[in-house]
ZAMARGU-4260 file (C-alpha; in steps of 0.2 Angstrom, whole numbers, plus 5000, padded with zeros to 4 digits):
<rodrens>
0) 4720/5227/5069 | 4711/5214/5057 | 4718/5224/5042 | 4736/5223/5049 | 4734/5204/5053
5) 4728/5201/5036 | 4743/5211/5028 | 4755/5200/5039 | 4747/5184/5033 | 4748/5190/5015
10) 4766/5194/5018 | 4770/5177/5025 | 4762/5169/5010 | 4771/5179/4997 | 4787/5176/5006
15) 4784/5157/5006 | 4779/5158/4988 | 4795/5167/4983 | 4806/5154/4993 | 4797/5140/4983
20) 4800/5150/4967 | 4819/5152/4971 | 4820/5134/4975 | 4813/5129/4959 | 4824/5140/4949
25) 4840/5134/4957 | 4834/5116/4956 | 4831/5119/4937 | 4849/5126/4935 | 4857/5112/4945
30) 4847/5099/4934 | 4853/5109/4918 | 4871/5107/4923 | 4871/5089/4929 | 4859/5081/4918
35) 4866/5085/4901 | 4881/5073/4903 | 4875/5065/4919 | 4883/5054/4932 | 4891/5039/4924
40) 4906/5026/4926 | 4913/5013/4915 | 4911/5023/4899 | 4923/5025/4885 | 4931/5040/4877
45) 4943/5044/4862 | 4951/5060/4856 | 4948/5063/4837 | 4955/5080/4831 | 4948/5094/4842
50) 4934/5083/4849 | 4935/5072/4864 | 4921/5059/4861 | 4912/5050/4875 | 4901/5034/4874
55) 4889/5025/4885 | 4893/5020/4903 | 4883/5015/4918 | 4870/5027/4924 | 4863/5029/4942
60) 4848/5017/4938 | 4861/5004/4933 | 4855/5003/4915 | 4868/5006/4902 | 4869/5022/4892
65) 4868/5023/4873 | 4873/5041/4873 | 4886/5049/4862 | 4893/5067/4865 | 4909/5076/4864
70) 4919/5090/4872 | 4924/5104/4860 | 4943/5107/4863 | 4946/5118/4849 | 4943/5134/4860
75) 4947/5139/4878 | 4934/5135/4891 | 4931/5134/4910 | 4927/5117/4918 | 4911/5124/4926
80) 4904/5127/4908 | 4912/5115/4897 | 4907/5116/4878 | 4898/5099/4877 | 4889/5094/4861
85) 4876/5080/4862 | 4875/5069/4847 | 4864/5056/4854 | 4848/5061/4844 | 4858/5058/4828
90) 4870/5045/4832 | 4866/5035/4848 | 4875/5019/4850 | 4866/5003/4844 | 4865/4997/4862
95) 4869/5003/4880 | 4888/5001/4882 | 4900/5000/4897 | 4916/4992/4902 | 4922/4991/4884
100) 4937/4998/4875 | 4937/5011/4862 | 4952/5014/4850 | 4956/5027/4837 | 4962/5019/4820
105) 4963/5026/4802 | 4955/5016/4788 | 4958/5023/4771 | 4965/5039/4779 | 4949/5042/4788
110) 4948/5042/4807 | 4937/5029/4815 | 4932/5025/4833 | 4933/5006/4835 | 4923/4998/4849
115) 4928/4981/4855 | 4918/4970/4868 | 4911/4976/4884 | 4893/4975/4890 | 4880/4978/4877
120) 4862/4979/4884 | 4846/4988/4879 | 4846/5005/4888 | 4828/5004/4894 | 4825/4985/4896
125) 4842/4980/4901 | 4841/4965/4889 | 4857/4958/4882 | 4859/4964/4864 | 4876/4957/4861
130) 4878/4953/4842 | 4897/4956/4837 | 4912/4961/4847 | 4917/4975/4835 | 4907/4991/4831
135) 4914/5006/4822 | 4909/5025/4823 | 4913/5037/4809 | 4914/5055/4817 | 4911/5063/4800
140) 4895/5054/4795 | 4889/5050/4812 | 4886/5032/4807 | 4888/5015/4817 | 4893/5000/4807
145) 4897/4981/4810 | 4913/4977/4800 | 4915/4960/4792 | 4931/4953/4799 | 4940/4937/4794
150) 4947/4924/4805 | 4943/4916/4822 | 4932/4929/4831 | 4936/4930/4850 | 4923/4927/4863
155) 4913/4941/4872 | 4923/4949/4886 | 4923/4965/4897 | 4935/4976/4908 | 4948/4977/4894
160) 4959/4990/4888 | 4965/4991/4870 | 4981/4999/4863 | 4982/5003/4845 | 4998/5006/4834
165) 5000/5017/4818 | 4997/5002/4807 | 4979/5001/4812 | 4981/4986/4823 | 4972/4985/4840
170) 4979/4974/4854 | 4967/4967/4868 | 4974/4957/4882 | 4964/4945/4893 | 4948/4952/4901
175) 4934/4941/4908 | 4917/4934/4903 | 4903/4942/4913 | 4892/4926/4914 | 4904/4916/4925
180) 4919/4927/4928 | 4930/4917/4917 | 4947/4926/4913 | 4954/4924/4896 | 4972/4919/4893
185) 4976/4927/4876 | 4981/4942/4866 | 4968/4947/4853 | 4975/4957/4838 | 4962/4966/4827
190) 4969/4972/4810 | 4957/4985/4806 | 4965/4989/4789 | 4964/4971/4782 | 4949/4966/4793
195) 4957/4951/4801 | 4958/4943/4818 | 4974/4935/4824 | 4982/4930/4841 | 4998/4935/4849
200) 5011/4923/4857 | 5007/4914/4873 | 5025/4912/4878 | 5029/4920/4894 | 5012/4928/4894
205) 5007/4936/4911 | 4993/4930/4923 | 4976/4934/4916 | 4968/4950/4922 | 4955/4964/4920
210) 4953/4982/4924 | 4971/4985/4920 | 4979/5000/4909 | 4988/4997/4893 | 4999/5011/4886
215) 5008/5010/4869 | 5026/5017/4869 | 5034/5025/4854 | 5045/5009/4851 | 5029/4998/4849
220) 5030/4991/4867 | 5013/4990/4877 | 5015/4993/4895 | 5002/4984/4906 | 5000/4991/4924
225) 4989/4985/4938 | 4972/4976/4936 | 4963/4963/4946 | 4967/4944/4944 | 4951/4935/4948
230) 4933/4938/4953 | 4938/4942/4970 | 4947/4957/4962 | 4964/4954/4970 | 4975/4967/4963
235) 4991/4965/4953 | 5007/4972/4961 | 5009/4990/4955 | 5028/4987/4953 | 5026/4972/4943
240) 5026/4979/4925 | 5021/4968/4910 | 5028/4972/4893 | 5022/4966/4876 | 5033/4970/4860
245) 5021/4972/4846 | 5035/4972/4833 | 5042/4955/4839 | 5027/4947/4846 | 5036/4944/4863
250) 5031/4945/4881 | 5043/4951/4895 | 5041/4958/4913 | 5050/4971/4924 | 5050/4975/4942
255) 5049/4994/4943 | 5058/5004/4957 | 5049/5017/4966 | 5054/5033/4977 | 5039/5032/4989
260) 5025/5021/4994 | 5010/5018/4982 | 4995/5007/4982 | 4991/4994/4969 | 4975/4997/4959
265) 4963/4993/4946 | 4950/5002/4936 | 4963/5017/4935 | 4968/5027/4920 | 4984/5030/4911
270) 4990/5043/4898 | 5007/5045/4890 | 5015/5062/4890 | 5027/5068/4877 | 5042/5063/4887
275) 5035/5045/4888 | 5030/5046/4906 | 5015/5036/4910 | 5003/5046/4921 | 4992/5035/4931
280) 4977/5042/4940 | 4964/5035/4952 | 4957/5017/4953 | 4953/5007/4967 | 4962/4994/4978
285) 4948/4982/4984 | 4931/4975/4981 | 4925/4980/4998 | 4918/4997/4999 | 4926/5009/4986
290) 4944/5007/4991 | 4952/5024/4987 | 4970/5022/4982 | 4985/5033/4988 | 4992/5043/4981
295) 4979/5047/4967 | 4992/5052/4954 | 5008/5042/4951 | 5020/5043/4937 | 5030/5029/4928
300) 5046/5035/4920 | 5049/5023/4905 | 5065/5031/4900 | 5074/5023/4915 | 5079/5004/4916
305) 5071/4998/4926 | 5056/5009/4925 | 5054/5020/4940 | 5038/5026/4949 | 5037/5043/4957
310) 5023/5052/4966 | 5023/5070/4961 | 5018/5084/4972 | 5000/5089/4966 | 4993/5106/4968
315) 4975/5112/4964 | 4967/5128/4958 | 4949/5120/4959 | 4948/5115/4977 | 4945/5097/4981
320) 4945/5084/4967 | 4935/5069/4969 | 4944/5052/4968 | 4937/5040/4956 | 4938/5023/4947
325) 4930/5018/4931 | 4933/5035/4924 | 4942/5040/4908 | 4957/5051/4905 | 4964/5058/4889
330) 4979/5069/4885 | 4973/5084/4876 | 4988/5096/4873 | 4995/5100/4890 | 4980/5094/4899
335) 4975/5077/4906 | 4956/5077/4905 | 4948/5066/4918 | 4929/5063/4916 | 4915/5055/4927
340) 4919/5038/4936 | 4914/5029/4952 | 4918/5040/4967 | 4930/5030/4978 | 4931/5041/4993
345) 4914/5038/5001 | 4913/5027/5016 | 4898/5017/5008 | 4895/5002/4998 | 4881/5011/4988
350) 4886/5016/4970 | 4889/5035/4968 | 4894/5041/4951 | 4902/5057/4947 | 4895/5070/4934
355) 4911/5081/4934 | 4926/5083/4923 | 4943/5089/4929 | 4959/5094/4921 | 4977/5093/4926
360) 4991/5103/4918 | 5004/5090/4916 | 5018/5103/4915 | 5017/5106/4934 | 5004/5093/4940
365) 4991/5106/4944 | 4972/5104/4944 | 4966/5119/4934 | 4949/5126/4929 | 4954/5134/4913
370) 4958/5125/4897 | 4969/5133/4884 | 4966/5127/4867 | 4980/5120/4856 | 4976/5117/4838
375) 4979/5099/4832 | 4983/5100/4814 | 4990/5082/4813 | 4974/5074/4819 | 4961/5087/4812
380) 4945/5080/4805 | 4932/5088/4794 | 4917/5096/4803 | 4904/5084/4809 | 4888/5087/4799
385) 4877/5092/4813 | 4861/5103/4812 | 4864/5120/4819 | 4851/5117/4833 | 4862/5103/4839
390) 4879/5110/4837 | 4877/5125/4848 | 4892/5128/4859 | 4889/5129/4878 | 4872/5120/4876
395) 4863/5135/4871 | 4848/5125/4865 | 4847/5118/4883 | 4848/5135/4890 | 4834/5141/4879
400) 4823/5126/4886 | 4828/5131/4904 | 4824/5149/4901 | 4807/5144/4894 | 4803/5133/4909
405) 4809/5147/4921 | 4798/5159/4912 | 4783/5148/4914 | 4787/5146/4933 | 4788/5165/4935
410) 4771/5167/4926 | 4763/5154/4937 | 4770/5161/4953 | 4764/5179/4948 | 4747/5172/4944
415) 4746/5163/4960 | 4751/5178/4970 | 4738/5189/4962 | 4725/5175/4963 | 4728/5174/4982
420) 4728/5192/4985 | 4711/5194/4975 | 4704/5179/4985 | 4709/5187/5002 | 4702/5204/4996
425) 4685/5197/4992 | 4686/5187/5008 | 4690/5203/5018 | 4676/5212/5010 | 4664/5198/5013
430) 4669/5198/5031 | 4666/5217/5033 | 4649/5215/5025 | 4644/5201/5036 | 4649/5212/5051
435) 4639/5227/5045 | 4624/5216/5043 | 4626/5209/5060 | 4628/5226/5068 | 4612/5232/5060
440) 4603/5216/5066 | 4609/5219/5084 | 4603/5237/5084 | 4585/5231/5079 | 4585/5219/5094
445) 4590/5232/5106
</rodrens>
């Protein structure tokens, strides 16, 4: 009986140890998947050739990220294992960044990611590191620079969205100052080719705002949708469309028609499809809580006069798609790639950021799990000179680290089990020896 009892105790111990081991292994794999890119919101992104770059953003600890990484869209992949490549160790941002605008321009026929405004804080101390509004990133050399720009430099601002044209000019409307929530009444124009500041016309300029979307049409007209009008985050009517003609430097407005009810929003995203439909996704409708908007996907047909809103029927092959604001959306081939953001469907005031990426096939408005690569020969850039250890697809280097950690855990668990069994064996032998001595002693007394 004592032997059976001892074996049962050993069985329970080993079972519990194995449960702990499985928990650690699963935990490590979960950390591996979620911690590479991490939960974030208020970040920026730009597509350069076959690489979709991501910069900064708010992290869970509220500090700003200085991370730089990209999604390799030159080959097919599944959203559960996207081919992320981390560049932070070689080309991290000069500061933690969020609520900025990032635009792609060409300077001397070389693609350059141009950052304007936003929050600029130390990633660890949260100390303000603002120096200049404009910082550029060269994807070929992985270098950050602060260009010298002539003219009157605009004041610092955030929650803006720039729109760039094919001449290298970036147009930034309004935005607000973080210190006192002052909203600007101006159209800032940055000529990246000639390194010069200028300002657009104020005649018929719309009400100042932040958190809007800005989409450049093929005819040079920028379409402004939504946004919030003051520090109370009162939303701009979704049907009230503001237009800025970059070729004529003129403002106009339009009341769009719609075929169904849709809520006004800010911190949403917008992409332009090949037929010049503007696909708007997500956003929020109020400062209270998270204010999920309905419907999540709406489409503005800019070919009609006036423009017309529709709410397409959405299907999904990936299950539930979390609604977000402060995310990014980029059109890559036939797919709208939506990444990260502030989850808006929670009934809580606490911040909850997403670590996920979703893809919508814009041909049929379906959320899909597999990406079909389409070579972009027009916007193709030279390969980024990254050491082989960093430029491994699918984060192989991180998988190696995980394997090493798991191997260490396995060794520790095995040693722990053998150690425990050895201890119990010695304890059992000692118990038997003591009983034998006691038995002999008792025989002598009798």
